[in-house]
N, C-alpha and C positions, 0 to 999 in steps of 0.2 A: 343426352346423347350429343346435342349440339356443342356442349362444353368439351367433351372428349374429342369430337370431330375437329374442333378448332385447334386443340392441343396437337393431335396427330398431324393435321394438315400443315401446321406451322413448321413442323420438323422436316417432313419428307413427302408431303402430299398424301392423298388417300382418305381425306376426311369424309368424302362422300360415301365411302364404304360403311361408315358408321351412321351417318345422318340420314341418308336416303332410305335404307331399310327401316329405320326407326319411324320415319314419317309414314311409310306404307303400312307398318304394323299398327300405328296409332290411329290412322284414318283409312281403313280398308275400303270404305265406300266412296272415297273422294276420287275425282278424275286424276289419273297419273300425271297429266301435263301440269295440273295445278300444284301437285306435290313437288314435282321436279323444279317448277318455277319458284316455289316457296323455298326450296333448298338453296337455290342460287342467291336469293335475297339474304338468307342467313349466312351463307359462305362469304359474302362480300365483306362483312364486318371483320371476320377473322383474317382474311387475306390483306385487307388494308392495314390492320393493326400489326400483323407480322411484318409486312413490308416496311412500315415505319420504324419498327424496332431494328430490323436488319440494317437499314440504311444508316443508323447511328454508329454501326460498328464495321461496315464493309464499304469499299468503294468499287463501283461498277463502271465498265466501259460503256458510257451512255450512247455512243455512236452505234453500238451494236444492239443494246437493250431497247432503246427507244423505237427503232424500226420493228422489233419483235412485238413490242407492246401495241403499236398502232395496227400492225398486221393481225395480231391476235384479236383485237376489237372487231376489225372488219370480218375476219374469218368466223368469229362467233356469231355475228349478225347473220352471215350467210348460212351458217349451220342451223341456227334457230329457225330461220325462215324455211329451210329445207325439210324440217322435221315432218311437216304435214304432207310432203310430196314424195318422200322416199322411205322405204322400210328400213328400220334399224336392225332387223334380225340378222343379216349377214355380218354386220359389225359386232353384234353381241356374240355371235359364234366365234369370230376371229379374235376377240379381245384376250382370252386366256393365253393364246399362242403368242400374241404380240408381247404380252407381259412376261411370258416365260423367256422370250428372247432377251428382254431387258435384264431379267434376273441372271440368266446364265452368262451373258456378256459381262455384266458388272462383277459377278462372282469370280470369273476366271481372269479378270483384269484387276488384281488387288491394288495396283498403283493408280488406277483410274480415279480421278477426283481427289487424290491425296494432296496434291500440290496445286496452288492457284497459279497457272501460267497461261494467261489469255493469249490467243494466237495473233494479237495485233488487231488494229482497226483499219480496214480497207474496204473497198467496194465489194470484194468477194465475201468478206465476213458480214457486211450489211445485208447482202442478198440472202445469205444463209439465215440471218436473223429474221428477215421477212418471210422466208419459206417456212421456218420453224413456227413462227407466230401464226401465219395463215393456216397451216396444216392442223396444228394442235388447237387453234382457236375454232376452226370449223368443227373439229371433233367435239370440242367442249360444248358448243352451241347445239350440235346435233344429237350427241349421246352423253358424253361426260365422264363416266367412271375412269379413274386413273389419270386424269388430265395433269395433275400436279406431278405425278411420277414420270409421265412422258416428257414434260417440260424440264424437269430436273435432270433426267438422263441426257436430254438434248443439249443443255448448256454445258454439262460435263464433257460429253463425248465430242461435240462439234466445235466448242469454243475454248476448251482448255480450262474451264473453271474448276475450282475445287468444289466439294459438296456444299460447303457453307455459302460461298458466293453464288453458286447455282441455285440454292434454295432462296436466296434473296431475289435473284432475277426472276425465278419462277413465280414468286408471290406477286411481283409487279405485273407480269403478263397475265396471271390468273385474275387479278383485279379487273383488268380490261375485258377479259373473256366473260367473266361473270356479269359485269356491268352491261355488256352488249346483250347477253342472253336475257337479262332482266328487262331491259328496254324493249326488246322485241316481244317478249312474252307478256309484259305489262300492257302493251298496245292491244293485245288480244284478250285482255281481261282474265288472265289465267294465274293470278297470284293471290294467295290468302295473306294479306298484308299484316294483320294483327299477329298471327302465328310467326310469320317470317321475321318480323321486327323483334319479337320476343326471343326467338332463337338466335338472331343476330347478336344480341347482347351476350348470351351465353357462349356463343362461338368466339366472340371477341375476347372474352375473359380466358377461354381455353387457349387461344392463340398467344396470349400474353405469357402463359406458362410454357408453352411449346417453344416459342422463339427464344425465351430465356434459356431453356435447356440446350438448344442448338448452339447458341452463342457461347455459352459457358464451356461446353464440351467439344465444340469444333467439328471439323469435317469427318473425323473417324466415327463419331457418334451419329452424325447424319447419315453416313454411308450404311452403318449397321441398321439404323431405323428404316432406311430406304429398302434394304434387302428384306427385312422382316415384313414391312407393309406390302411390298410387291408380292411376296410369297402368299400372304393372306388374301390379297386381291385376286391372285390367280385362282386359288381354291374357290373363293366366293363367286367369281365371274364364271368359272367352269360349272359350278353347281347350278347357277341361275340359267346358264345357256343350254345345258345338256341333261340335267336331272330334275329340274323343278318344272312341274307341269302347271 
């Protein structure tokens, strides 16, 4: 499952949809925080590898992406630290509706993300990068499902990236958010390292295939994958939030 999670996540995000349920099914008696932390360790390998492959083929406006990466790291630290202090249930209930908004907006905007036309680099764009990284980073550290999809949509909608360039930027921010969550959770001793590192290898191999598919087939392919993955994530998150006891 870590292999398939890496493949899917490298294209359009949503790898946690595969990997997290697999962990809970395989280790039903393990503490949820330990499994979620182990998932983050595994995911880092795939996101680092996917980012490396994308950067060989695309050029990004670093003046916007770097602030998003730094803010994502800080946001994820804050989110991971907040897990024990605030209930995640309201966010779990809201997630299907947030994802549905992303799906409908993208579906009814067929030209969205088709052409890479960054909106320039200025103070306003850098502030938006910080806000995107901080918000989604906090969400990833605190809860997590759909983080890649939210980042991908954000880079397309707010910065004028096409889906291929947005996927590359997403991987870089996601590396930072995963690393921050791992650091915070490792300090609390909540990671099963042997399993996490073994899954990281499989996730990295999967990301190799996924990023290759995305680079070969371009933004149209990534957009279709994004719509499919978000649709599945809506159904899965709605089932978990409203029907699974």
